[in-house]
VEXLOLO-507251 format. One record per residue (C-alpha): residue in three letters; y negated, z negated, x. Coordinates in steps of 0.05 Angstrom, whole numbers, plus 5000, padded with zeros to 4 digits. Each point is the difference from the previous one (the first is absolute). Layout:
N
AlaYZX/...
//
This chain:
397
Unk837337574656/Unk501649284983/Unk502349855071/Unk493650305028/Unk495949554953/Unk504049395022/Unk498850165074/Unk492650124986/Unk499649304968/Unk503149705062/Unk495150385044/Unk494149724962/Unk502949305001/Unk501050065076/Unk492850245008/Unk497549404961/Unk504449545041/Unk497350295065/Unk492949914975/Unk501649274982/Unk502849885070/Unk493950315034/Unk495649544958/Unk504249395017/Unk499950195073/Unk492550075005/Unk496949594944/Unk504449404984/Unk497049535052/Unk504350265057/Unk505549574969/Unk505450305044/Unk497049735065/Unk502949365027/Unk494549795048/Unk496749494953/Unk501649365037/Unk496349345007/Unk493050175023/Unk497249785067/Unk497749284996/Unk497049455042/Unk502049275000/Unk495449564958/Unk496349445035/Unk503549494956/Unk506850174969/Unk500049844925/Unk505349594965/Unk505750404968/Unk505549814951/Unk506150454996/Unk503150044930/Unk507250254995/Unk503150084930/Unk507549955007/Unk505650054949/Unk507250025026/Unk497950235069/Unk505049625043/Unk502950655026/Unk493550245032/Unk496349365017/Unk503349905068/Unk497250685022/Unk493049914971/Unk497749284993/Unk500649825074/Unk495150575015/Unk494849674956/Unk501049325029/Unk499350295070/Unk493250324988/Unk495449955060/Unk493849844961/Unk494149655035/Unk497449674936/Unk503249544949/Unk505650324959/Unk505849774958/Unk505450314958/Unk501549844927/Unk506750274975/Unk500650004924/Unk507349924983/Unk500050324931/Unk506349744967/Unk504850235054/Unk507449874992/Unk502150185072/Unk496749425037/Unk493850395021/Unk495649375002/Unk504949595041/Unk501150575048/Unk492550085010/Unk499349265017/Unk505950055049/Unk497050615034/Unk493349645007/Unk503549395029/Unk503550425052/Unk494350485015/Unk493949565000/Unk493450385002/Unk495450034940/Unk500849444949/Unk504250204939/Unk499649744929/Unk505450184949/Unk498149934927/Unk502850224933/Unk495950234940/Unk505149944945/Unk501250544949/Unk494150464987/Unk496449924933/Unk499450584951/Unk495550555025/Unk501649935074/Unk504550435043/Unk504449575044/Unk497350205068/Unk492749914980/Unk501549324970/Unk503049805067/Unk493950295036/Unk495349604955/Unk503749365014/Unk499650135075/Unk492650194997/Unk498249374962/Unk503349585053/Unk496750415055/Unk493049934969/Unk500749245005/Unk499750125076/Unk493750424991/Unk502050585046/Unk495450605010/Unk505850494995/Unk506650044964/Unk505750425027/Unk504650224943/Unk506550255030/Unk506950114972/Unk506249615022/Unk503250625031/Unk494150175046/Unk500449865075/Unk493549965039/Unk498650105073/Unk497349375034/Unk492850275000/Unk500350274928/Unk495749464968/Unk494650005054/Unk499550764997/Unk499350004925/Unk494649465001/Unk496250355057/Unk500250664962/Unk497649684936/Unk494349635035/Unk497850595042/Unk500150514943/Unk497349534946/Unk506150114957/Unk501949524944/Unk507150264998/Unk504050295058/Unk507050254985/Unk505350335042/Unk505750424973/Unk505949675034/Unk504950475034/Unk506149994955/Unk507149995027/Unk502950695012/Unk507249965024/Unk504850244947/Unk500650724978/Unk496649864933/Unk494449605034/Unk498750605045/Unk499650474940/Unk495949564953/Unk495849485038/Unk495250445040/Unk498750404936/Unk498449364963/Unk494249865047/Unk498050745001/Unk499550024924/Unk496149344999/Unk495050285050/Unk499450634958/Unk498249594939/Unk495449535040/Unk497350355062/Unk498749465051/Unk493650315027/Unk496849984931/Unk501649274988/Unk495549735056/Unk493950414981/Unk494449574970/Unk499650124925/Unk506750374998/Unk503550024933/Unk506750025035/Unk502949305010/Unk506949795021/Unk503749505044/Unk507049905026/Unk502749354972/Unk504149825062/Unk493849875042/Unk493349844968/Unk494649605035/Unk495149784946/Unk493449635008/Unk500649374957/Unk493150074969/Unk501450734983/Unk506449784965/Unk496249494960/Unk494650504982/Unk505350504976/Unk503949454965/Unk506350145040/Unk505449934978/Unk498349804928/Unk496450664986/Unk506350395017/Unk505249514975/Unk503950524960/Unk499950545053/Unk506750275023/Unk496950405057/Unk496449385024/Unk497550265067/Unk496150584970/Unk497549544944/Unk497449495050/Unk496450545040/Unk496850294938/Unk497649314977/Unk496949875069/Unk496750685001/Unk497249944930/Unk496949335018/Unk496350315058/Unk504849865056/Unk501550485057/Unk507350215012/Unk503850295058/Unk507250264997/Unk504050345055/Unk506850065033/Unk502849435041/Unk502150025073/Unk503249315004/Unk501249774928/Unk507150184978/Unk504249904938/Unk506949735017/Unk502850114931/Unk505950505000/Unk500950544948/Unk506850275022/Unk502050344935/Unk496550494954/Unk500549504943/Unk495949505040/Unk494450505012/Unk500550254929/Unk498849294974/Unk494149915047/Unk496550624975/Unk501949994926/Unk498049274989/Unk492650205002/Unk499650764995/Unk498650014925/Unk495049435008/Unk496350455050/Unk499350504942/Unk497449444955/Unk506150084956/Unk497150654973/Unk504950554976/Unk494450505010/Unk499049805073/Unk507550005009/Unk500450724975/Unk494250205044/Unk503349675061/Unk506650354988/Unk496450674992/Unk495849875062/Unk505949805044/Unk503850614976/Unk494350485014/Unk497949715067/Unk506749805031/Unk505650374965/Unk497050694986/Unk499250205074/Unk507549975019/Unk501850294932/Unk495250585012/Unk503150145067/Unk507050014969/Unk497750454942/Unk496250465048/Unk506050095045/Unk504850104942/Unk495550484963/Unk497350365061/Unk492949794984/Unk496149945065/Unk493749704968/Unk504249474965/Unk503649805064/Unk493750015043/Unk495849594952/Unk505649494990/Unk501349985075/Unk492749895016/Unk499349434951/Unk506549695026/Unk497450075072/Unk493549654984/Unk503849454963/Unk504749885059/Unk494350035049/Unk496249444965/Unk506349575001/Unk501150075075/Unk495049465021/Unk503349484955/Unk506850175028/Unk497349925070/Unk496949334981/Unk506949784977/Unk503350315061/Unk504450444958/Unk502750705015/Unk495450564978/Unk505650384965/Unk498949524943/Unk493350334985/Unk502850604962/Unk504249524958/Unk493849694968/Unk501350394935/Unk506749654995/Unk496749325008/Unk494650194951/Unk505350184949/Unk503249315010/Unk493249674988/Unk499150424937/Unk506749744974/Unk498149285020/Unk493550064962/Unk503450264938/Unk505249455005/Unk494449495006/Unk497150254934/Unk506949994967/Unk501249285023/Unk493249804972/Unk501550334933/Unk506649624998/Unk496149355007/Unk502149865071/Unk493150105030/Unk498149885072/Unk503649465040/Unk498849545059/Unk505849615029/Unk503849984935/Unk494049894954/Unk498450564952/Unk493250154970/Unk499350454940/Unk492749944981/Unk496250635018/Unk495149945057/Unk493150254983/Unk494450245045/Unk496349354987/Unk506049605021/Unk500350395065/Unk493149745016/
//
């Protein structure tokens, strides 16, 4: 009798999980589709001035693969690059100057902001310093891009053309992350998949949408929209700075566009699980606003949506329960099917799709670990700097 009741509980859980997946498939902004790319655009009659701001802290390992791509931008208007060397100890600033001397192309300035004052996260303090210097040049647009991002030669002109044509104040592309090691193959495509599930790209560009997000590696921002939204001062304590910037711009009346990139790539390697673990766990609990209640809900949700389907299949097969196995299998099939487009975007084998529950379990553990680290006073971190003050919704913009 007890075993029957247990199987019945699993059947009901699998049914709820299947219902959740059908809802996600049909009503969560088509998040699983990967065809949201830079919209069609026409060249402006006069190309506006642009200043590229690159916050960099101990980035000597990746700069040779990224900075030359910025300096080589084929942009018809006036553009320059400001690299903010934020207290590097590996010669980042000197290397940047040497690369610019060899490469030529767009003019490069290397500046240092000093240590951030209380109440600022390190990256945003570096961004603020770069934006202040950029505003002295009075550009119409600012391109905020990370030091590990490599751009195709026409990246800047395509971003500007898309922003001008669509009337967007912020245009952001989710850079294609590196996927070479075994752990990168297992974890990285899912990272973008989960992000799109939280912030469906199609919803972001709708006028009046309450969904706002950006990908910090590549954000083209209209300078007057940044001033109106008080960027970056309004989000100075944000750990998840890209989403915070997008929310601030949206709340000040700006229009936002976010999509996947075709020719904007991250060159940063994450060869080991510990590297990917650190990338996710540094901000996972901040995403939940440091709320134990939201953490519990997230753990329960991940378990029901991602872990119950394969468990139901196993229980159904072991207990000879056809409904249990069928419901679990159907939910698992829908889950894997929604993951296939992202695997194709990353040019990965489709046999990874049924392994999404394994990856989701890793993300569950990373999220819990993020909360544990926060409770131990270690907080979120950026390049060796740790921030322990909770991030509130207001601080996110």
